[in-house]
C-alpha positions in Angstrom: 91.6 164.2 46.5 91.0 160.7 45.5 89.1 158.7 48.4 90.3 155.4 47.1 92.3 154.3 50.3 88.7 154.6 52.7 87.4 151.1 51.8 90.7 149.6 52.6 91.4 151.7 55.9 87.8 150.7 56.9 88.4 147.4 56.2 91.7 147.0 58.1 89.8 149.0 61.1 87.2 146.2 61.2 89.8 143.6 61.1 91.8 145.1 63.8 88.4 145.7 66.1 87.5 142.2 65.6 91.3 141.0 66.9 90.6 143.3 69.9 87.4 142.0 71.0 88.5 139.0 72.7 90.8 141.0 74.7 88.3 143.3 75.6 86.2 140.5 77.0 89.1 138.9 78.8 89.7 142.7 80.4 86.1 143.0 81.2 85.6 139.6 82.8 88.7 139.6 84.9 87.7 143.2 86.0 84.3 142.0 86.8 85.7 138.9 88.8 87.8 141.0 90.4 85.3 143.3 92.0 83.1 140.6 92.9 86.1 139.1 94.9 86.7 142.2 96.3 82.7 142.6 97.3 82.9 139.2 98.7 85.8 140.0 100.8 84.5 143.2 102.0 81.6 141.6 102.9 83.2 138.9 104.7 85.6 141.4 106.5 82.5 143.4 107.4 80.7 140.5 108.6 83.2 139.4 110.9 83.6 143.0 112.3 80.1 142.7 113.2 80.2 139.4 114.7 83.0 140.6 116.9 81.6 144.0 117.7 78.5 142.2 118.9 80.4 139.6 120.8 82.4 142.4 122.7 79.1 143.7 123.7 77.9 140.9 124.8 81.2 140.3 126.9 80.7 143.9 128.1 77.3 143.4 129.2 77.9 140.2 130.9 77.9 140.5 134.8 81.3 140.4 136.8 81.1 137.3 138.7 81.8 137.8 142.4 83.6 135.8 144.9 81.5 133.9 146.9 82.3 133.6 150.7 81.0 130.3 152.0 78.7 131.2 155.1 80.3 129.8 158.3 79.4 125.8 158.9 77.1 126.0 161.8 78.8 124.0 164.9 76.9 120.5 165.1 75.0 120.6 168.1 76.6 117.9 170.7 74.2 115.0 171.8 72.6 115.6 174.8 73.7 112.4 177.6 71.5 110.3 178.3 70.3 110.7 182.0 71.7 108.4 184.3 69.2 105.9 185.9 68.1 106.5 189.2 69.9 104.3 191.7 67.8 101.7 193.8 67.7 101.7 197.4 69.2 99.0 199.5 66.6 99.0 201.6 63.9 102.1 201.3 62.1 104.0 204.1 58.9 102.1 205.2 55.9 103.0 204.0 53.9 105.9 205.2 57.2 107.4 206.8 57.0 110.9 208.0 60.0 113.6 207.2 61.4 115.0 210.5 65.4 116.2 211.0 65.1 115.4 214.9 63.5 113.0 217.1 63.2 111.0 220.3 61.3 108.3 222.1 58.4 108.7 224.7 61.4 107.4 227.1 63.6 109.9 225.7 66.6 107.9 226.3 67.7 107.6 222.9 68.1 111.2 220.7 68.7 111.3 216.8 69.4 113.7 214.2 69.3 113.1 210.5 71.6 116.0 208.5 72.8 115.8 204.9 75.4 113.5 205.2 74.1 111.3 208.1 72.0 110.4 210.6 73.0 109.9 214.1 71.5 108.8 217.4 72.7 109.0 221.2 72.1 106.5 224.1 72.4 108.2 227.6 71.5 104.8 229.7 72.8 101.2 228.3 73.7 98.1 230.1 76.4 96.9 227.5 79.9 97.8 227.0 80.4 101.5 225.5 82.3 102.0 222.1 85.2 103.6 222.6 86.2 102.7 226.1 84.1 105.5 227.5 81.7 103.5 230.1 79.3 105.5 231.6 79.1 108.1 229.2 76.3 109.0 226.7 77.3 106.9 223.3 76.7 108.5 219.9 76.3 106.1 216.7 76.0 107.3 213.1 75.9 106.2 210.0 76.7 107.8 206.4 75.3 107.5 203.0 78.0 104.9 202.0 76.9 102.7 205.1 80.1 103.2 207.5 79.0 102.9 211.0 81.0 105.0 213.4 80.6 105.0 217.5 81.9 106.9 220.0 81.8 109.1 223.1 82.7 112.3 221.7 79.7 114.2 221.7 75.8 113.7 221.9 72.6 114.6 220.4 69.7 115.9 222.3 66.5 117.1 221.0 62.6 117.6 222.6 60.8 116.2 219.4 59.2 113.7 220.9 57.4 110.8 218.5 55.4 107.8 219.4 56.5 104.0 219.2 55.6 102.8 215.7 56.4 105.9 214.1 58.8 105.8 210.7 60.9 108.9 209.9 62.8 109.4 206.4 65.0 112.6 205.2 67.7 112.9 202.9 68.1 109.6 202.0 68.1 108.2 205.4 65.5 106.3 207.5 64.7 105.1 211.2 61.6 103.6 213.2 61.2 104.1 216.5 59.9 100.6 218.6 58.5 100.1 222.2 60.3 96.9 222.5 62.8 97.0 219.5 64.4 100.4 220.3 65.1 102.9 217.4 67.1 101.7 214.3 68.4 103.8 211.8 70.0 103.3 208.3 71.0 104.2 204.8 68.5 103.6 202.5 71.3 103.7 199.5 73.5 101.2 201.2 71.0 99.3 203.5 73.6 99.4 206.4 72.9 101.1 209.9 72.3 100.6 213.5 69.8 99.2 216.3 69.8 100.7 219.8 68.0 99.6 222.8 68.9 100.1 226.3 70.0 96.3 226.5 72.1 96.1 223.4 73.8 97.6 220.4 73.7 96.2 216.8 75.5 97.2 213.9 74.3 96.1 210.6 
């Protein structure tokens, strides 16, 4: 058999291969580019998935915020009221006055008694018109803290506690002095009002 056809056939094959080479190059490049794109895409997707997973883990480990209950407000302390100033007595008891509830003079004609609300004295013998139109009956005078003086013959005071003349007595905001010639004087220290009793006269002030 003759082999004359072989060189011509090889030449045609060589030309055909030369023509197909650009096509192979293009297909190879396209395939490589496609693979690169796929690789980048998957890398991006995997990276995003990992970021989301880590973010989810972080959120899962965050402590749950608990509602804060405000503590009840402490009551504001009320300001303490300022102490009221002590009232000034209009006529204080004499210095050196002693404390006694009942007393009479050495003559024992006037008898007095100091209570929580007043001081009252009864005079048994006197030379002036009696209060309350009760001539010849023991007269009793009294003064309260506010200073109002009352005189009547409805009751009388009697005591055996004798104090010398010149004695000053004070108790419960009331004061009295015992004098030989001036008799007994009693008054409310706060108001300064009171009375003076002697056998000869009575004085209300």
